[in-house]
N, C-alpha and C positions, 0 to 999 in steps of 0.2 A: 530589608536585604535587597540588594540590587537584582535586577532580572539578568540571569546568566544566559548568554547566547552561544557560548562555546564551552566545551569541556575544559579547555586550557584556562579559561577564566575561573572556573570552579576550583581547579587544582591549585592555581596561583593564590586564590583567596584562602584556601585551607593551609597552604604552605606558609603564607605570610602571617597567619594567625587571625586574619580578619573575620573568619568564620570557621565552623567545624562541620564535619560531614553530617552530624546529627542535626545541626541547625539547618543545613541544606535540605535534608529530608523533611524536617518540620515545616520549612517554608513551602515545599511542594504539597504537603498534606493540608496546610492552611489554604492553599490555592484550590485544591480539590474540593474542600468544604465551601469555599467562597463561590465556586462555579458549579455547585451541586445541581442547580436548576438546568444546566446544559445537558445533563444525563450522559456524561462522558464515560463514566466507569460503571461496570456491572459488579465489580468487587475491588476493594482497596485493601492491600496487605499492610495496613498501618503498623501494627505491632511488630510484624516480621521485618519490615523495612527499617524501623528504628533499631531493632535488635541487631540487624546486620550492619547498620551504620556504626553502632557502638563497637562491634567486633572489628570492623575495618579500621576504625580510628585507633584502636589499641594496636593493631597490626602495623599501622602507619607510624605510630609513636615509637614502637620498638625498632623499626627499620624502614624508613621511607622507600628504600630500594626494593622491598619485597612485595609491595602492592602491585596489582595488575594495571594494565594500560587503561582500563575503564574505571579506575578508582575515582569516585566523585560523580560518576554518571548515574543518574536516576532514570530508569527506563520503564515504560509501560509496554504491555504486550496485548495484541488484539485477541479477542475471545475465540480464536480458532487455532491458537498456538498452545501446545501442551506444556504444562509446568508440573512436574511430579508432585503429587500430594495436594494439588490445587484443582478447583473446579474448572472445567472447560465446557462450554455449552454451544458455541457457534451462534449465539444469539437466538437459540431455539428452545422451545418447550420440550422437544423430543429428547434432549440431553439433560433435562432437569436433574440436578443433584449429582451428576457424574463427575468423579474425580479421576484425573489422569494418573496412570500407573508409571509414567516415565516423562522425561522432559524432551522437548524438541531439541535437535542438535544445535539450532541457533541459540536457544535459551542456555543450554549447557556451556556453550562457548562464551556467551556474555558473562555468566556467573564465574567462569574460570578466570576471567580478567577483572573480577571484583566489581562488576556492575550491580546495582541494587534495583530489583524489580518491585515497583510500587503498586501495581494493580493490573487488572485486565480491562481493556476498553471495549465499549459497546460497538456493535457492528451489524450490518444487514445480516439477516438470518442465513447461515451457511455462506456468507459473503455474496449473496445473490441480491444485488441492488446497487443503485447509483446515487442514493440519497440518504442512506442510513435510517430509513423509515420502516423497513420490514422487520426490524428486531423485535423479538418477544418482549424485550424490556422497554419498548417505546423508542421514539426517535431521539437522536442526538441533535442538538441545536448549535448553529454556527455562532462562535463567540463574537464575531463582528456584527451580527444582527441575529438575535435569538429567534426571530420569526422566519429565518431562512434555513435551508438545509446546509449541512457541511459537505455534501457529496458522500460518495460511498464506493465500496462497502467499508473502507477503513476510515469512516467519518469520525468515530471516537478517537482513533489514533491521531488524526490530523488536529482535532480540536484539543486533544491532550497537550500537544506541543503549542498550538496557537494560544491557549489560555494559560500557558506557563505552569502546567501541573506536573511536568516532567521535562527532562532535557532532550531525550530521544524516545522514539516510539517505534516498535516493530509492527508493521501491518502486513497485508498480503495484497498482491496485484495479479488478478486473473484477466482483466480486460481494461485496466486503468485504475484499479481500486486503491492505489497509493497516490498516483500522480494527479488524478482528477480532484480528490478531496484536498490534496496539498495546495493545488491551484485555487480552489474555492475558499481556502482558509488562510492563504498568504504565508505558507511555510514551504520548506523544501522537501520533496519526496522523490525517492529513487527506486526504480525497479531494475535490478541487474539482469544479466543474460539468464535465460533458462538454464538451470543446472549449476549456476554459480553458487547459490546457497541451497543447502540440503532442504528437502521438503519433509524429512523425517520428523514426525510430531506435529505436522500441519494437517488439520482436518480438511479432507479433500473436497473440492468442488469440481474443477475440471483439471484432471491430472496432467494433461499436456500443456496447460496454460498457467497453472498456479505458480506463483513465485513469492517468497518472502521479500518484503521491501522495507525500506528505512525512511523515517521522517524525522526531521530535526530543524534547528535554526541555522545551521552552518554546514557548508560543504565539507569542511575539515572533519566535523564529527561524523558525518555520513561516510566519508572515506575510511576513517578509522574503524567504525563499526562494521563496515563491509569487509575490511581487511581481516577482522577478527572472526566474523561468523561464516565467511565464505570458505569454500574448499571441499575437497573430496570427503565423502562420507560413505562408509561401508553399508549403512542402512538405507542409502538412496542410490540406486544404480545409475540414475540420470545425472548425478553430479559430475562436473567437469574434472578431468584429471590434471595433474601437474600442480606446481606450487602457486599459491595465491600471491599476486604482486603486492608490494608494500604501498597500497594506494595512498596512505596518509603522507608518504614521503615523495609522492610523484605529482604534486599539485602545481608544480612550476609549469606555467603554460608556455608551449613552444609554437608560436604562430608564424605567419598567418595560416588560416585554414580555408577550406572550401565548404560552404554551407548550402544545402539545397532546401527548397520549400515547394509545396504544391500550390499552384495558382488555384486549383480546384478546391483546396482547403481554405485558403485565405479569402476566396470569394464565394465560398459555399453559402447557399441560401439560408442555412440554419445558423450561420455564425453571426453573433451579435455585433453590431457596428462598433461598439466600444472595444470589444475584443479584437476585431479586425484592425482598429486603429493602433492598438498595442503591438500587434504583429508587424504592421508596416513600420512602426517606430523602431522596433528591434531590428528589422531588416536594414533600415537606413543607418542605424547606429553601428551595426556590424560592418557595413560597407565603409563607414567613416573610420573604423579601426583598422582598415586595410585588408579585411577578409573578402574573399570572393563569395557573393551570395547570389544564387541564380534559381529561377523557377525551372522545375523539371516536370515532365508529364508523368502522370500516374493514372492508369486506366481503371483501377479497381476500388477507388475510395468508397463508392456507394454499394459495393458488394461485400465490404468487410463486415459490417454489422450482421447482415443475414447469415453469412457463412459462420461467423463467430457464434451466434446463438443456436444454430443447428448443432455445431460441434460441442459446445460447452453443455448444452442441455442433455445431449446424448451421454456425455461423460458423467454428468450429474446424476442421471437416472440410474447409472450403474453404481457410482460411488455411494449414493444415499440409500441403496437397497439394504445396507447393513443395519440401518436404524429401523428395527422391526418390532420393538416392544418386548423382545425376548431376552436379548443379551445384555443390554445396558440402557440406562436412561429411562424415559417415561414409558409406562405401560398403562393402558386404559383399565380402570377398575370395573368397567361395565361390560365384561365379556364372559362368554361361556365356552367358546370353542377356540381352537388355534387360529382358524381363519378370521374369526371376529377380533382376536387379539391383534393380528396383523393390521386389519382394516381400520379398526377404531383407534389403535395407538397412533398410526400414521396420520389418520384424518384429524385427530385431536392434537397431535404433537407438532405437526408441520404447519407453517403459516401459508397464506394464500399464494404468495409469490413462489415459494419453494415447491408447492404442489403444482403450480402452473408449469414450472420448468421441468419437473419430473415427468409430467404428462407429455410435454412437448418432446422431451428426450426419448421417452418410450415410443412415441409416434414415429419419429424420424428413424428409429432403429427397427421398426416393425417390418415384418415380411410384406413385400410389395411396395414399400416406401424407402427402404434402405438405400437403394441405388439412386432414387430420385432426389433424395435429400442429403443423407450422410456422405455417400460416395462423391456426389457432386461438390459438396462443401469442402471435402478434403482436396479435391482438384483445384478449387478456388484458392484454398490456403496455399497450395504449392505455387500457383501463379503469383499470388501476392508476395510470397517469400522470394521467388526468383526475381521479380521486378525490384523489390526492395534491396536485395543483395546487389543487383546490378547498379543501383544508385550509389551504394556504398563502395563500389569498385572505383567510382570517380569522385565521390565527395566524402568528406570526413564526418559531417553531421547533417541531420535533418531537423529543421525547425517546424514545429506544428503548434497550433493552439492546444491547450490541455483540456479545455471544456468549451462547448459552443456558446455558453452564456455565463455571466456571473451567477452566484448562488441564487436559486429561485425559492419561492415561498414553500413552507411546509404544506404538504397535502396536494400541491399542484399537479404532480405527475402520478399520484397513487392510483388514480382511476384510469390512467392511460399508460399501460406498460410500454407501448412502443415509444412514447415520448421519453420514458426513463431509459430505455435501451439506447436511444439515439444520443443520449448524453455521453456515451462512450465512443462516439464516432471517430474521434481523433486520437484516442489512446490505445484502441484495440490492436492496431497494426503491430506494435512492439511485441505483444503477446502472441499474435499469430505467427510471427517470424522468430521469436525467441531472443530478441535483441534488447540491450539496455536502453532505458529512458529516464530522464530526470526532469521534474517540474520545478521551475524557479519563480518566485514572486517577482513581478515586474512593475508593480504599481497598483493603483486603484481605478476602479470603474467610475463613471460619472455618478453612479448611485452611492459611491463611497465603499463599495465592497471590494475585496481583494481580487487581483487578476494574476494568473500565472500562465506562463508559456512553457512548452517542453522541448527538449532536444533529445534526439535519438542518435545512436552510433551503431557501428557494425558489431557483430557477435563478439563477445569477450573484450570489447574495447572500453571497459569501464574506466581504466586509468586515464585514457585520453578524454573521455567524456567528463570525468570529474575535474580534470585540470581546466578544461574549457569552461565548465560551470563555475569553477572558482574565479576564473578571470572575469566572467560576466557578473557574478555576485558581488565582486569587489569593486567593479568599475562602472556598472551600468547605472545611469542616473534615474532615480525613481521619483 
């Protein structure tokens, strides 16, 4: 069976009789088995996916017009997204054996349009990590080179698409966790504006940063999926009001545009020379296409990571307090008192990185340190937001690297958490401000590993960003 890169290709093949939906699902299941060593999935819904394919095929044969817009789409979901009646663990021992009582709004909307969910993908524990090595289930490996990390925390979601085990994957992006692994794995990954997709049914890490994101092979598929899962939700008061634009019908690019970039980013000391070369090549290509591309000052690049980790660890310490060994998930068997149950269950159930962030968060929120750290970080966030919005008052898009280096070796940053945190230096800005961003593959590094760059747009400017991404994806020479 040919490798499908768009949903339209799948639907055309089914319509012409070249294949069936059951055969499509079988193909992906074979790929999952073939790439088992990459540790992409923590659970595969093989029988359920095949049964759903048979049902949808029958529905299609009876009347092709009655199937949903995602008919033919085989989707994986990150192990922090709830699916009713299915296990969800956030890559952690603390939720061992827990089954969700409801589905996330994003999952419900996928299923309503006849998508097939094939399994849940491995991720950093509670989405805390940039390498997909903090998972209770072990690290995910990059399909381009299994000795390299895939990025994180949605590394399993990125490799699921990269290795052709599904067409589309839902991940989450708190500080770059969709865009950074997409770049390291050579696929497309989009984080929409904060509030564009409901967070109902998403296991929380940092509630003011978390956002469901989408990974795929094509901008068209990401636009259609966003169109379907986005929108107001009564279960999430932070969702944006109003109708969702028909993104999949708005991909015709209307240029030229004005693109900004930070000289402090392109010439940042942490940026790999090969990545810098791809940034400069993209800048020259955009200029050749008639776009205005200019360097703009940005004073806070080196303040983004410290502020981000103060704020997200503070939110994490609050969000993860519910995992106490009493209500659900793992409970230590070696306890005699209530206090021992709390302490031992959390000590044994949480991994090292999660415990580190809980303690950091508790510290920055503690009496005597709250104003010195948390309040100051909130002020920095406001400054970053104001200056970013001022840039978008004059420019349409912002070009940035998606990661400072290509994929690095497994284990290289585990003993140096600061190095892992700095891997998010170019992606965190979008989450601090709540704006959309998309990572696009732009070629390969001299090492042969994939390279991706990202573009950001103003708040709720997904339609414009997707049309621009489609233009680049269709025309940029790789």
